[in-house]
ModelCIF file with pLDDT and N, C-alpha, C, O atoms, coordinates in Angstrom:
data_MODEL
#
_entry.id   MODEL 
#
_entity.id                         1 
_entity.type                       polymer 
_entity.pdbx_number_of_molecules   1 
#
_entity_poly.entity_id                      1 
_entity_poly.type                           'polypeptide(L)' 
_entity_poly.nstd_linkage                   no 
_entity_poly.nstd_monomer                   no 
_entity_poly.pdbx_seq_one_letter_code       METFLDARAGVENFDYTPAGESASKKMICREWNKTIPYLNRATITATFEEVAEA 
_entity_poly.pdbx_seq_one_letter_code_can   METFLDARAGVENFDYTPAGESASKKMICREWNKTIPYLNRATITATFEEVAEA 
_entity_poly.pdbx_strand_id                 A 
#
loop_
_entity_poly_seq.entity_id 
_entity_poly_seq.num 
_entity_poly_seq.mon_id 
_entity_poly_seq.hetero 
1 1  MET n 
1 2  GLU n 
1 3  THR n 
1 4  PHE n 
1 5  LEU n 
1 6  ASP n 
1 7  ALA n 
1 8  ARG n 
1 9  ALA n 
1 10 GLY n 
1 11 VAL n 
1 12 GLU n 
1 13 ASN n 
1 14 PHE n 
1 15 ASP n 
1 16 TYR n 
1 17 THR n 
1 18 PRO n 
1 19 ALA n 
1 20 GLY n 
1 21 GLU n 
1 22 SER n 
1 23 ALA n 
1 24 SER n 
1 25 LYS n 
1 26 LYS n 
1 27 MET n 
1 28 ILE n 
1 29 CYS n 
1 30 ARG n 
1 31 GLU n 
1 32 TRP n 
1 33 ASN n 
1 34 LYS n 
1 35 THR n 
1 36 ILE n 
1 37 PRO n 
1 38 TYR n 
1 39 LEU n 
1 40 ASN n 
1 41 ARG n 
1 42 ALA n 
1 43 THR n 
1 44 ILE n 
1 45 THR n 
1 46 ALA n 
1 47 THR n 
1 48 PHE n 
1 49 GLU n 
1 50 GLU n 
1 51 VAL n 
1 52 ALA n 
1 53 GLU n 
1 54 ALA n 
#
_struct_asym.id          A 
_struct_asym.entity_id   1 
#
loop_
_ma_qa_metric.id 
_ma_qa_metric.mode 
_ma_qa_metric.name 
_ma_qa_metric.software_group_id 
_ma_qa_metric.type 
1 global pLDDT . pLDDT 
2 local  pLDDT . pLDDT 
#
_ma_qa_metric_global.metric_id      1 
_ma_qa_metric_global.metric_value   93.09 
_ma_qa_metric_global.model_id       1 
_ma_qa_metric_global.ordinal_id     1 
#
loop_
_ma_qa_metric_local.label_asym_id 
_ma_qa_metric_local.label_comp_id 
_ma_qa_metric_local.label_seq_id 
_ma_qa_metric_local.metric_id 
_ma_qa_metric_local.metric_value 
_ma_qa_metric_local.model_id 
_ma_qa_metric_local.ordinal_id 
A MET 1  2 90.00 1 1  
A GLU 2  2 91.00 1 2  
A THR 3  2 93.00 1 3  
A PHE 4  2 95.00 1 4  
A LEU 5  2 94.00 1 5  
A ASP 6  2 94.00 1 6  
A ALA 7  2 95.00 1 7  
A ARG 8  2 94.00 1 8  
A ALA 9  2 92.00 1 9  
A GLY 10 2 92.00 1 10 
A VAL 11 2 93.00 1 11 
A GLU 12 2 95.00 1 12 
A ASN 13 2 95.00 1 13 
A PHE 14 2 95.00 1 14 
A ASP 15 2 95.00 1 15 
A TYR 16 2 93.00 1 16 
A THR 17 2 94.00 1 17 
A PRO 18 2 89.00 1 18 
A ALA 19 2 93.00 1 19 
A GLY 20 2 95.00 1 20 
A GLU 21 2 93.00 1 21 
A SER 22 2 94.00 1 22 
A ALA 23 2 92.00 1 23 
A SER 24 2 93.00 1 24 
A LYS 25 2 94.00 1 25 
A LYS 26 2 95.00 1 26 
A MET 27 2 96.00 1 27 
A ILE 28 2 96.00 1 28 
A CYS 29 2 96.00 1 29 
A ARG 30 2 95.00 1 30 
A GLU 31 2 95.00 1 31 
A TRP 32 2 96.00 1 32 
A ASN 33 2 96.00 1 33 
A LYS 34 2 96.00 1 34 
A THR 35 2 96.00 1 35 
A ILE 36 2 95.00 1 36 
A PRO 37 2 93.00 1 37 
A TYR 38 2 93.00 1 38 
A LEU 39 2 93.00 1 39 
A ASN 40 2 92.00 1 40 
A ARG 41 2 95.00 1 41 
A ALA 42 2 94.00 1 42 
A THR 43 2 96.00 1 43 
A ILE 44 2 96.00 1 44 
A THR 45 2 96.00 1 45 
A ALA 46 2 95.00 1 46 
A THR 47 2 95.00 1 47 
A PHE 48 2 94.00 1 48 
A GLU 49 2 96.00 1 49 
A GLU 50 2 95.00 1 50 
A VAL 51 2 94.00 1 51 
A ALA 52 2 88.00 1 52 
A GLU 53 2 74.00 1 53 
A ALA 54 2 63.00 1 54 
#
loop_
_atom_site.group_PDB 
_atom_site.id 
_atom_site.type_symbol 
_atom_site.label_atom_id 
_atom_site.label_alt_id 
_atom_site.label_comp_id 
_atom_site.label_asym_id 
_atom_site.label_entity_id 
_atom_site.label_seq_id 
_atom_site.pdbx_PDB_ins_code 
_atom_site.Cartn_x 
_atom_site.Cartn_y 
_atom_site.Cartn_z 
_atom_site.occupancy 
_atom_site.B_iso_or_equiv 
_atom_site.pdbx_formal_charge 
_atom_site.auth_seq_id 
_atom_site.auth_comp_id 
_atom_site.auth_asym_id 
_atom_site.auth_atom_id 
_atom_site.pdbx_PDB_model_num 
ATOM 1   N N  . MET A 1 1  ? 0.828   -1.188 0.000   1.00 90.00 ? 1  MET A N  1 
ATOM 2   C CA . MET A 1 1  ? 0.000   0.000  0.000   1.00 90.00 ? 1  MET A CA 1 
ATOM 3   C C  . MET A 1 1  ? 0.870   1.248  0.000   1.00 90.00 ? 1  MET A C  1 
ATOM 4   O O  . MET A 1 1  ? 0.615   2.184  -0.757  1.00 90.00 ? 1  MET A O  1 
ATOM 5   N N  . GLU A 1 2  ? 1.886   1.267  0.837   1.00 91.00 ? 2  GLU A N  1 
ATOM 6   C CA . GLU A 1 2  ? 2.741   2.443  0.927   1.00 91.00 ? 2  GLU A CA 1 
ATOM 7   C C  . GLU A 1 2  ? 3.475   2.698  -0.394  1.00 91.00 ? 2  GLU A C  1 
ATOM 8   O O  . GLU A 1 2  ? 3.600   3.848  -0.815  1.00 91.00 ? 2  GLU A O  1 
ATOM 9   N N  . THR A 1 3  ? 3.950   1.661  -1.036  1.00 93.00 ? 3  THR A N  1 
ATOM 10  C CA . THR A 1 3  ? 4.624   1.801  -2.329  1.00 93.00 ? 3  THR A CA 1 
ATOM 11  C C  . THR A 1 3  ? 3.670   2.371  -3.373  1.00 93.00 ? 3  THR A C  1 
ATOM 12  O O  . THR A 1 3  ? 4.055   3.232  -4.166  1.00 93.00 ? 3  THR A O  1 
ATOM 13  N N  . PHE A 1 4  ? 2.427   1.893  -3.375  1.00 95.00 ? 4  PHE A N  1 
ATOM 14  C CA . PHE A 1 4  ? 1.400   2.388  -4.302  1.00 95.00 ? 4  PHE A CA 1 
ATOM 15  C C  . PHE A 1 4  ? 1.167   3.877  -4.083  1.00 95.00 ? 4  PHE A C  1 
ATOM 16  O O  . PHE A 1 4  ? 1.145   4.647  -5.044  1.00 95.00 ? 4  PHE A O  1 
ATOM 17  N N  . LEU A 1 5  ? 0.994   4.291  -2.836  1.00 94.00 ? 5  LEU A N  1 
ATOM 18  C CA . LEU A 1 5  ? 0.743   5.703  -2.532  1.00 94.00 ? 5  LEU A CA 1 
ATOM 19  C C  . LEU A 1 5  ? 1.968   6.564  -2.837  1.00 94.00 ? 5  LEU A C  1 
ATOM 20  O O  . LEU A 1 5  ? 1.835   7.654  -3.393  1.00 94.00 ? 5  LEU A O  1 
ATOM 21  N N  . ASP A 1 6  ? 3.146   6.088  -2.483  1.00 94.00 ? 6  ASP A N  1 
ATOM 22  C CA . ASP A 1 6  ? 4.378   6.824  -2.790  1.00 94.00 ? 6  ASP A CA 1 
ATOM 23  C C  . ASP A 1 6  ? 4.535   7.049  -4.288  1.00 94.00 ? 6  ASP A C  1 
ATOM 24  O O  . ASP A 1 6  ? 4.951   8.127  -4.713  1.00 94.00 ? 6  ASP A O  1 
ATOM 25  N N  . ALA A 1 7  ? 4.209   6.047  -5.085  1.00 95.00 ? 7  ALA A N  1 
ATOM 26  C CA . ALA A 1 7  ? 4.365   6.146  -6.541  1.00 95.00 ? 7  ALA A CA 1 
ATOM 27  C C  . ALA A 1 7  ? 3.466   7.231  -7.131  1.00 95.00 ? 7  ALA A C  1 
ATOM 28  O O  . ALA A 1 7  ? 3.807   7.816  -8.159  1.00 95.00 ? 7  ALA A O  1 
ATOM 29  N N  . ARG A 1 8  ? 2.334   7.508  -6.505  1.00 94.00 ? 8  ARG A N  1 
ATOM 30  C CA . ARG A 1 8  ? 1.407   8.520  -7.005  1.00 94.00 ? 8  ARG A CA 1 
ATOM 31  C C  . ARG A 1 8  ? 1.655   9.888  -6.382  1.00 94.00 ? 8  ARG A C  1 
ATOM 32  O O  . ARG A 1 8  ? 1.101   10.887 -6.841  1.00 94.00 ? 8  ARG A O  1 
ATOM 33  N N  . ALA A 1 9  ? 2.467   9.941  -5.360  1.00 92.00 ? 9  ALA A N  1 
ATOM 34  C CA . ALA A 1 9  ? 2.954   11.186 -4.745  1.00 92.00 ? 9  ALA A CA 1 
ATOM 35  C C  . ALA A 1 9  ? 1.858   12.186 -4.375  1.00 92.00 ? 9  ALA A C  1 
ATOM 36  O O  . ALA A 1 9  ? 2.123   13.384 -4.285  1.00 92.00 ? 9  ALA A O  1 
ATOM 37  N N  . GLY A 1 10 ? 0.647   11.712 -4.164  1.00 92.00 ? 10 GLY A N  1 
ATOM 38  C CA . GLY A 1 10 ? -0.431  12.605 -3.765  1.00 92.00 ? 10 GLY A CA 1 
ATOM 39  C C  . GLY A 1 10 ? -0.979  13.489 -4.864  1.00 92.00 ? 10 GLY A C  1 
ATOM 40  O O  . GLY A 1 10 ? -1.780  14.383 -4.594  1.00 92.00 ? 10 GLY A O  1 
ATOM 41  N N  . VAL A 1 11 ? -0.558  13.255 -6.112  1.00 93.00 ? 11 VAL A N  1 
ATOM 42  C CA . VAL A 1 11 ? -1.031  14.089 -7.222  1.00 93.00 ? 11 VAL A CA 1 
ATOM 43  C C  . VAL A 1 11 ? -1.666  13.289 -8.357  1.00 93.00 ? 11 VAL A C  1 
ATOM 44  O O  . VAL A 1 11 ? -2.407  13.847 -9.166  1.00 93.00 ? 11 VAL A O  1 
ATOM 45  N N  . GLU A 1 12 ? -1.387  12.000 -8.423  1.00 95.00 ? 12 GLU A N  1 
ATOM 46  C CA . GLU A 1 12 ? -1.935  11.174 -9.518  1.00 95.00 ? 12 GLU A CA 1 
ATOM 47  C C  . GLU A 1 12 ? -3.150  10.404 -9.006  1.00 95.00 ? 12 GLU A C  1 
ATOM 48  O O  . GLU A 1 12 ? -3.082  9.736  -7.974  1.00 95.00 ? 12 GLU A O  1 
ATOM 49  N N  . ASN A 1 13 ? -4.263  10.505 -9.738  1.00 95.00 ? 13 ASN A N  1 
ATOM 50  C CA . ASN A 1 13 ? -5.447  9.776  -9.296  1.00 95.00 ? 13 ASN A CA 1 
ATOM 51  C C  . ASN A 1 13 ? -5.377  8.329  -9.767  1.00 95.00 ? 13 ASN A C  1 
ATOM 52  O O  . ASN A 1 13 ? -4.533  7.967  -10.588 1.00 95.00 ? 13 ASN A O  1 
ATOM 53  N N  . PHE A 1 14 ? -6.279  7.507  -9.234  1.00 95.00 ? 14 PHE A N  1 
ATOM 54  C CA . PHE A 1 14 ? -6.306  6.086  -9.546  1.00 95.00 ? 14 PHE A CA 1 
ATOM 55  C C  . PHE A 1 14 ? -7.742  5.595  -9.476  1.00 95.00 ? 14 PHE A C  1 
ATOM 56  O O  . PHE A 1 14 ? -8.594  6.222  -8.847  1.00 95.00 ? 14 PHE A O  1 
ATOM 57  N N  . ASP A 1 15 ? -8.001  4.477  -10.122 1.00 95.00 ? 15 ASP A N  1 
ATOM 58  C CA . ASP A 1 15 ? -9.325  3.872  -10.108 1.00 95.00 ? 15 ASP A CA 1 
ATOM 59  C C  . ASP A 1 15 ? -9.460  2.979  -8.875  1.00 95.00 ? 15 ASP A C  1 
ATOM 60  O O  . ASP A 1 15 ? -8.539  2.242  -8.524  1.00 95.00 ? 15 ASP A O  1 
ATOM 61  N N  . TYR A 1 16 ? -10.619 3.056  -8.227  1.00 93.00 ? 16 TYR A N  1 
ATOM 62  C CA . TYR A 1 16 ? -10.904 2.239  -7.061  1.00 93.00 ? 16 TYR A CA 1 
ATOM 63  C C  . TYR A 1 16 ? -12.334 1.733  -7.171  1.00 93.00 ? 16 TYR A C  1 
ATOM 64  O O  . TYR A 1 16 ? -13.253 2.512  -7.423  1.00 93.00 ? 16 TYR A O  1 
ATOM 65  N N  . THR A 1 17 ? -12.523 0.442  -6.985  1.00 94.00 ? 17 THR A N  1 
ATOM 66  C CA . THR A 1 17 ? -13.857 -0.142 -6.988  1.00 94.00 ? 17 THR A CA 1 
ATOM 67  C C  . THR A 1 17 ? -14.189 -0.580 -5.577  1.00 94.00 ? 17 THR A C  1 
ATOM 68  O O  . THR A 1 17 ? -13.614 -1.550 -5.082  1.00 94.00 ? 17 THR A O  1 
ATOM 69  N N  . PRO A 1 18 ? -15.116 0.123  -4.911  1.00 89.00 ? 18 PRO A N  1 
ATOM 70  C CA . PRO A 1 18 ? -15.488 -0.256 -3.547  1.00 89.00 ? 18 PRO A CA 1 
ATOM 71  C C  . PRO A 1 18 ? -16.094 -1.659 -3.504  1.00 89.00 ? 18 PRO A C  1 
ATOM 72  O O  . PRO A 1 18 ? -16.730 -2.098 -4.462  1.00 89.00 ? 18 PRO A O  1 
ATOM 73  N N  . ALA A 1 19 ? -15.894 -2.346 -2.401  1.00 93.00 ? 19 ALA A N  1 
ATOM 74  C CA . ALA A 1 19 ? -16.459 -3.680 -2.212  1.00 93.00 ? 19 ALA A CA 1 
ATOM 75  C C  . ALA A 1 19 ? -17.969 -3.645 -2.406  1.00 93.00 ? 19 ALA A C  1 
ATOM 76  O O  . ALA A 1 19 ? -18.650 -2.767 -1.875  1.00 93.00 ? 19 ALA A O  1 
ATOM 77  N N  . GLY A 1 20 ? -18.483 -4.591 -3.161  1.00 95.00 ? 20 GLY A N  1 
ATOM 78  C CA . GLY A 1 20 ? -19.920 -4.691 -3.388  1.00 95.00 ? 20 GLY A CA 1 
ATOM 79  C C  . GLY A 1 20 ? -20.453 -3.800 -4.488  1.00 95.00 ? 20 GLY A C  1 
ATOM 80  O O  . GLY A 1 20 ? -21.653 -3.812 -4.762  1.00 95.00 ? 20 GLY A O  1 
ATOM 81  N N  . GLU A 1 21 ? -19.582 -3.020 -5.131  1.00 93.00 ? 21 GLU A N  1 
ATOM 82  C CA . GLU A 1 21 ? -20.009 -2.155 -6.233  1.00 93.00 ? 21 GLU A CA 1 
ATOM 83  C C  . GLU A 1 21 ? -19.355 -2.615 -7.523  1.00 93.00 ? 21 GLU A C  1 
ATOM 84  O O  . GLU A 1 21 ? -18.269 -3.194 -7.512  1.00 93.00 ? 21 GLU A O  1 
ATOM 85  N N  . SER A 1 22 ? -20.029 -2.351 -8.634  1.00 94.00 ? 22 SER A N  1 
ATOM 86  C CA . SER A 1 22 ? -19.489 -2.804 -9.918  1.00 94.00 ? 22 SER A CA 1 
ATOM 87  C C  . SER A 1 22 ? -18.764 -1.692 -10.675 1.00 94.00 ? 22 SER A C  1 
ATOM 88  O O  . SER A 1 22 ? -17.989 -1.973 -11.589 1.00 94.00 ? 22 SER A O  1 
ATOM 89  N N  . ALA A 1 23 ? -19.003 -0.450 -10.308 1.00 92.00 ? 23 ALA A N  1 
ATOM 90  C CA . ALA A 1 23 ? -18.380 0.672  -11.007 1.00 92.00 ? 23 ALA A CA 1 
ATOM 91  C C  . ALA A 1 23 ? -17.210 1.219  -10.202 1.00 92.00 ? 23 ALA A C  1 
ATOM 92  O O  . ALA A 1 23 ? -17.283 1.332  -8.979  1.00 92.00 ? 23 ALA A O  1 
ATOM 93  N N  . SER A 1 24 ? -16.137 1.556  -10.897 1.00 93.00 ? 24 SER A N  1 
ATOM 94  C CA . SER A 1 24 ? -14.981 2.140  -10.209 1.00 93.00 ? 24 SER A CA 1 
ATOM 95  C C  . SER A 1 24 ? -15.149 3.647  -10.085 1.00 93.00 ? 24 SER A C  1 
ATOM 96  O O  . SER A 1 24 ? -15.949 4.264  -10.787 1.00 93.00 ? 24 SER A O  1 
ATOM 97  N N  . LYS A 1 25 ? -14.384 4.211  -9.186  1.00 94.00 ? 25 LYS A N  1 
ATOM 98  C CA . LYS A 1 25 ? -14.391 5.658  -8.953  1.00 94.00 ? 25 LYS A CA 1 
ATOM 99  C C  . LYS A 1 25 ? -12.964 6.159  -9.075  1.00 94.00 ? 25 LYS A C  1 
ATOM 100 O O  . LYS A 1 25 ? -12.019 5.422  -8.795  1.00 94.00 ? 25 LYS A O  1 
ATOM 101 N N  . LYS A 1 26 ? -12.804 7.404  -9.491  1.00 95.00 ? 26 LYS A N  1 
ATOM 102 C CA . LYS A 1 26 ? -11.493 8.049  -9.537  1.00 95.00 ? 26 LYS A CA 1 
ATOM 103 C C  . LYS A 1 26 ? -11.214 8.622  -8.161  1.00 95.00 ? 26 LYS A C  1 
ATOM 104 O O  . LYS A 1 26 ? -12.018 9.384  -7.624  1.00 95.00 ? 26 LYS A O  1 
ATOM 105 N N  . MET A 1 27 ? -10.073 8.255  -7.590  1.00 96.00 ? 27 MET A N  1 
ATOM 106 C CA . MET A 1 27 ? -9.719  8.695  -6.254  1.00 96.00 ? 27 MET A CA 1 
ATOM 107 C C  . MET A 1 27 ? -8.316  9.291  -6.270  1.00 96.00 ? 27 MET A C  1 
ATOM 108 O O  . MET A 1 27 ? -7.524  9.048  -7.181  1.00 96.00 ? 27 MET A O  1 
ATOM 109 N N  . ILE A 1 28 ? -8.035  10.072 -5.241  1.00 96.00 ? 28 ILE A N  1 
ATOM 110 C CA . ILE A 1 28 ? -6.697  10.601 -5.017  1.00 96.00 ? 28 ILE A CA 1 
ATOM 111 C C  . ILE A 1 28 ? -6.438  10.541 -3.513  1.00 96.00 ? 28 ILE A C  1 
ATOM 112 O O  . ILE A 1 28 ? -7.355  10.702 -2.707  1.00 96.00 ? 28 ILE A O  1 
ATOM 113 N N  . CYS A 1 29 ? -5.198  10.313 -3.153  1.00 96.00 ? 29 CYS A N  1 
ATOM 114 C CA . CYS A 1 29 ? -4.813  10.284 -1.745  1.00 96.00 ? 29 CYS A CA 1 
ATOM 115 C C  . CYS A 1 29 ? -3.679  11.276 -1.567  1.00 96.00 ? 29 CYS A C  1 
ATOM 116 O O  . CYS A 1 29 ? -2.542  11.011 -1.958  1.00 96.00 ? 29 CYS A O  1 
ATOM 117 N N  . ARG A 1 30 ? -3.994  12.418 -0.974  1.00 95.00 ? 30 ARG A N  1 
ATOM 118 C CA . ARG A 1 30 ? -3.005  13.483 -0.811  1.00 95.00 ? 30 ARG A CA 1 
ATOM 119 C C  . ARG A 1 30 ? -2.180  13.331 0.464   1.00 95.00 ? 30 ARG A C  1 
ATOM 120 O O  . ARG A 1 30 ? -1.083  13.882 0.566   1.00 95.00 ? 30 ARG A O  1 
ATOM 121 N N  . GLU A 1 31 ? -2.706  12.586 1.432   1.00 95.00 ? 31 GLU A N  1 
ATOM 122 C CA . GLU A 1 31 ? -1.950  12.428 2.671   1.00 95.00 ? 31 GLU A CA 1 
ATOM 123 C C  . GLU A 1 31 ? -2.188  11.060 3.294   1.00 95.00 ? 31 GLU A C  1 
ATOM 124 O O  . GLU A 1 31 ? -3.297  10.527 3.269   1.00 95.00 ? 31 GLU A O  1 
ATOM 125 N N  . TRP A 1 32 ? -1.131  10.515 3.843   1.00 96.00 ? 32 TRP A N  1 
ATOM 126 C CA . TRP A 1 32 ? -1.195  9.252  4.544   1.00 96.00 ? 32 TRP A CA 1 
ATOM 127 C C  . TRP A 1 32 ? -0.084  9.221  5.585   1.00 96.00 ? 32 TRP A C  1 
ATOM 128 O O  . TRP A 1 32 ? 0.873   9.993  5.535   1.00 96.00 ? 32 TRP A O  1 
ATOM 129 N N  . ASN A 1 33 ? -0.246  8.309  6.521   1.00 96.00 ? 33 ASN A N  1 
ATOM 130 C CA . ASN A 1 33 ? 0.715   8.193  7.603   1.00 96.00 ? 33 ASN A CA 1 
ATOM 131 C C  . ASN A 1 33 ? 0.910   6.715  7.907   1.00 96.00 ? 33 ASN A C  1 
ATOM 132 O O  . ASN A 1 33 ? -0.046  5.941  7.898   1.00 96.00 ? 33 ASN A O  1 
ATOM 133 N N  . LYS A 1 34 ? 2.143   6.331  8.174   1.00 96.00 ? 34 LYS A N  1 
ATOM 134 C CA . LYS A 1 34 ? 2.456   4.943  8.515   1.00 96.00 ? 34 LYS A CA 1 
ATOM 135 C C  . LYS A 1 34 ? 3.081   4.905  9.908   1.00 96.00 ? 34 LYS A C  1 
ATOM 136 O O  . LYS A 1 34 ? 4.003   5.661  10.212  1.00 96.00 ? 34 LYS A O  1 
ATOM 137 N N  . THR A 1 35 ? 2.563   4.016  10.739  1.00 96.00 ? 35 THR A N  1 
ATOM 138 C CA . THR A 1 35 ? 3.156   3.777  12.051  1.00 96.00 ? 35 THR A CA 1 
ATOM 139 C C  . THR A 1 35 ? 3.461   2.288  12.163  1.00 96.00 ? 35 THR A C  1 
ATOM 140 O O  . THR A 1 35 ? 2.841   1.461  11.494  1.00 96.00 ? 35 THR A O  1 
ATOM 141 N N  . ILE A 1 36 ? 4.409   1.966  13.005  1.00 95.00 ? 36 ILE A N  1 
ATOM 142 C CA . ILE A 1 36 ? 4.763   0.563  13.234  1.00 95.00 ? 36 ILE A CA 1 
ATOM 143 C C  . ILE A 1 36 ? 4.614   0.310  14.736  1.00 95.00 ? 36 ILE A C  1 
ATOM 144 O O  . ILE A 1 36 ? 5.580   0.419  15.491  1.00 95.00 ? 36 ILE A O  1 
ATOM 145 N N  . PRO A 1 37 ? 3.388   -0.031 15.161  1.00 93.00 ? 37 PRO A N  1 
ATOM 146 C CA . PRO A 1 37 ? 3.132   -0.195 16.595  1.00 93.00 ? 37 PRO A CA 1 
ATOM 147 C C  . PRO A 1 37 ? 3.732   -1.476 17.176  1.00 93.00 ? 37 PRO A C  1 
ATOM 148 O O  . PRO A 1 37 ? 4.011   -1.538 18.373  1.00 93.00 ? 37 PRO A O  1 
ATOM 149 N N  . TYR A 1 38 ? 3.932   -2.491 16.345  1.00 93.00 ? 38 TYR A N  1 
ATOM 150 C CA . TYR A 1 38 ? 4.480   -3.776 16.791  1.00 93.00 ? 38 TYR A CA 1 
ATOM 151 C C  . TYR A 1 38 ? 5.489   -4.265 15.761  1.00 93.00 ? 38 TYR A C  1 
ATOM 152 O O  . TYR A 1 38 ? 5.412   -3.893 14.590  1.00 93.00 ? 38 TYR A O  1 
ATOM 153 N N  . LEU A 1 39 ? 6.409   -5.075 16.178  1.00 93.00 ? 39 LEU A N  1 
ATOM 154 C CA . LEU A 1 39 ? 7.392   -5.649 15.282  1.00 93.00 ? 39 LEU A CA 1 
ATOM 155 C C  . LEU A 1 39 ? 6.703   -6.367 14.120  1.00 93.00 ? 39 LEU A C  1 
ATOM 156 O O  . LEU A 1 39 ? 5.816   -7.194 14.334  1.00 93.00 ? 39 LEU A O  1 
ATOM 157 N N  . ASN A 1 40 ? 7.113   -6.050 12.897  1.00 92.00 ? 40 ASN A N  1 
ATOM 158 C CA . ASN A 1 40 ? 6.593   -6.669 11.670  1.00 92.00 ? 40 ASN A CA 1 
ATOM 159 C C  . ASN A 1 40 ? 5.118   -6.361 11.391  1.00 92.00 ? 40 ASN A C  1 
ATOM 160 O O  . ASN A 1 40 ? 4.477   -7.074 10.620  1.00 92.00 ? 40 ASN A O  1 
ATOM 161 N N  . ARG A 1 41 ? 4.580   -5.318 12.002  1.00 95.00 ? 41 ARG A N  1 
ATOM 162 C CA . ARG A 1 41 ? 3.193   -4.905 11.716  1.00 95.00 ? 41 ARG A CA 1 
ATOM 163 C C  . ARG A 1 41 ? 3.163   -3.404 11.534  1.00 95.00 ? 41 ARG A C  1 
ATOM 164 O O  . ARG A 1 41 ? 3.708   -2.654 12.343  1.00 95.00 ? 41 ARG A O  1 
ATOM 165 N N  . ALA A 1 42 ? 2.524   -2.978 10.470  1.00 94.00 ? 42 ALA A N  1 
ATOM 166 C CA . ALA A 1 42 ? 2.413   -1.548 10.189  1.00 94.00 ? 42 ALA A CA 1 
ATOM 167 C C  . ALA A 1 42 ? 0.945   -1.163 10.092  1.00 94.00 ? 42 ALA A C  1 
ATOM 168 O O  . ALA A 1 42 ? 0.099   -1.963 9.693   1.00 94.00 ? 42 ALA A O  1 
ATOM 169 N N  . THR A 1 43 ? 0.665   0.071  10.465  1.00 96.00 ? 43 THR A N  1 
ATOM 170 C CA . THR A 1 43 ? -0.673  0.635  10.309  1.00 96.00 ? 43 THR A CA 1 
ATOM 171 C C  . THR A 1 43 ? -0.549  1.842  9.392   1.00 96.00 ? 43 THR A C  1 
ATOM 172 O O  . THR A 1 43 ? 0.261   2.737  9.631   1.00 96.00 ? 43 THR A O  1 
ATOM 173 N N  . ILE A 1 44 ? -1.365  1.858  8.332   1.00 96.00 ? 44 ILE A N  1 
ATOM 174 C CA . ILE A 1 44 ? -1.382  2.994  7.414   1.00 96.00 ? 44 ILE A CA 1 
ATOM 175 C C  . ILE A 1 44 ? -2.740  3.658  7.534   1.00 96.00 ? 44 ILE A C  1 
ATOM 176 O O  . ILE A 1 44 ? -3.774  3.009  7.380   1.00 96.00 ? 44 ILE A O  1 
ATOM 177 N N  . THR A 1 45 ? -2.734  4.953  7.809   1.00 96.00 ? 45 THR A N  1 
ATOM 178 C CA . THR A 1 45 ? -3.942  5.757  7.864   1.00 96.00 ? 45 THR A CA 1 
ATOM 179 C C  . THR A 1 45 ? -3.905  6.694  6.659   1.00 96.00 ? 45 THR A C  1 
ATOM 180 O O  . THR A 1 45 ? -2.932  7.420  6.456   1.00 96.00 ? 45 THR A O  1 
ATOM 181 N N  . ALA A 1 46 ? -4.974  6.670  5.864   1.00 95.00 ? 46 ALA A N  1 
ATOM 182 C CA . ALA A 1 46 ? -4.991  7.465  4.635   1.00 95.00 ? 46 ALA A CA 1 
ATOM 183 C C  . ALA A 1 46 ? -6.356  8.122  4.448   1.00 95.00 ? 46 ALA A C  1 
ATOM 184 O O  . ALA A 1 46 ? -7.383  7.610  4.891   1.00 95.00 ? 46 ALA A O  1 
ATOM 185 N N  . THR A 1 47 ? -6.333  9.266  3.780   1.00 95.00 ? 47 THR A N  1 
ATOM 186 C CA . THR A 1 47 ? -7.566  9.971  3.432   1.00 95.00 ? 47 THR A CA 1 
ATOM 187 C C  . THR A 1 47 ? -7.696  9.955  1.917   1.00 95.00 ? 47 THR A C  1 
ATOM 188 O O  . THR A 1 47 ? -6.827  10.458 1.204   1.00 95.00 ? 47 THR A O  1 
ATOM 189 N N  . PHE A 1 48 ? -8.783  9.376  1.431   1.00 94.00 ? 48 PHE A N  1 
ATOM 190 C CA . PHE A 1 48 ? -9.042  9.292  -0.009  1.00 94.00 ? 48 PHE A CA 1 
ATOM 191 C C  . PHE A 1 48 ? -10.134 10.275 -0.378  1.00 94.00 ? 48 PHE A C  1 
ATOM 192 O O  . PHE A 1 48 ? -11.122 10.427 0.340   1.00 94.00 ? 48 PHE A O  1 
ATOM 193 N N  . GLU A 1 49 ? -9.944  10.942 -1.508  1.00 96.00 ? 49 GLU A N  1 
ATOM 194 C CA . GLU A 1 49 ? -10.938 11.886 -2.023  1.00 96.00 ? 49 GLU A CA 1 
ATOM 195 C C  . GLU A 1 49 ? -11.382 11.427 -3.409  1.00 96.00 ? 49 GLU A C  1 
ATOM 196 O O  . GLU A 1 49 ? -10.558 11.038 -4.237  1.00 96.00 ? 49 GLU A O  1 
ATOM 197 N N  . GLU A 1 50 ? -12.674 11.474 -3.653  1.00 95.00 ? 50 GLU A N  1 
ATOM 198 C CA . GLU A 1 50 ? -13.165 11.167 -5.003  1.00 95.00 ? 50 GLU A CA 1 
ATOM 199 C C  . GLU A 1 50 ? -12.961 12.403 -5.866  1.00 95.00 ? 50 GLU A C  1 
ATOM 200 O O  . GLU A 1 50 ? -13.245 13.521 -5.438  1.00 95.00 ? 50 GLU A O  1 
ATOM 201 N N  . VAL A 1 51 ? -12.469 12.199 -7.078  1.00 94.00 ? 51 VAL A N  1 
ATOM 202 C CA . VAL A 1 51 ? -12.232 13.320 -7.994  1.00 94.00 ? 51 VAL A CA 1 
ATOM 203 C C  . VAL A 1 51 ? -13.157 13.190 -9.190  1.00 94.00 ? 51 VAL A C  1 
ATOM 204 O O  . VAL A 1 51 ? -13.512 12.085 -9.598  1.00 94.00 ? 51 VAL A O  1 
ATOM 205 N N  . ALA A 1 52 ? -13.543 14.329 -9.747  1.00 88.00 ? 52 ALA A N  1 
ATOM 206 C CA . ALA A 1 52 ? -14.414 14.346 -10.920 1.00 88.00 ? 52 ALA A CA 1 
ATOM 207 C C  . ALA A 1 52 ? -13.614 13.897 -12.138 1.00 88.00 ? 52 ALA A C  1 
ATOM 208 O O  . ALA A 1 52 ? -12.452 14.272 -12.302 1.00 88.00 ? 52 ALA A O  1 
ATOM 209 N N  . GLU A 1 53 ? -14.232 13.107 -12.974 1.00 74.00 ? 53 GLU A N  1 
ATOM 210 C CA . GLU A 1 53 ? -13.580 12.674 -14.201 1.00 74.00 ? 53 GLU A CA 1 
ATOM 211 C C  . GLU A 1 53 ? -13.660 13.793 -15.226 1.00 74.00 ? 53 GLU A C  1 
ATOM 212 O O  . GLU A 1 53 ? -14.692 14.442 -15.391 1.00 74.00 ? 53 GLU A O  1 
ATOM 213 N N  . ALA A 1 54 ? -12.549 13.999 -15.906 1.00 63.00 ? 54 ALA A N  1 
ATOM 214 C CA . ALA A 1 54 ? -12.505 15.064 -16.917 1.00 63.00 ? 54 ALA A CA 1 
ATOM 215 C C  . ALA A 1 54 ? -12.941 14.567 -18.264 1.00 63.00 ? 54 ALA A C  1 
ATOM 216 O O  . ALA A 1 54 ? -12.963 15.333 -19.227 1.00 63.00 ? 54 ALA A O  1 
#
């Protein structure tokens, strides 16, 4: 997940299909945070925004 978000650098949108839905949505993630509360376990908190298709 972190590699995916890093590659888009908070400026490139991506397609996301929510569970139980058949249509994808254009999303962008401008900010995220990673913590490592336990050995070999990471928690990523991210804010996703839906963007209008051009």
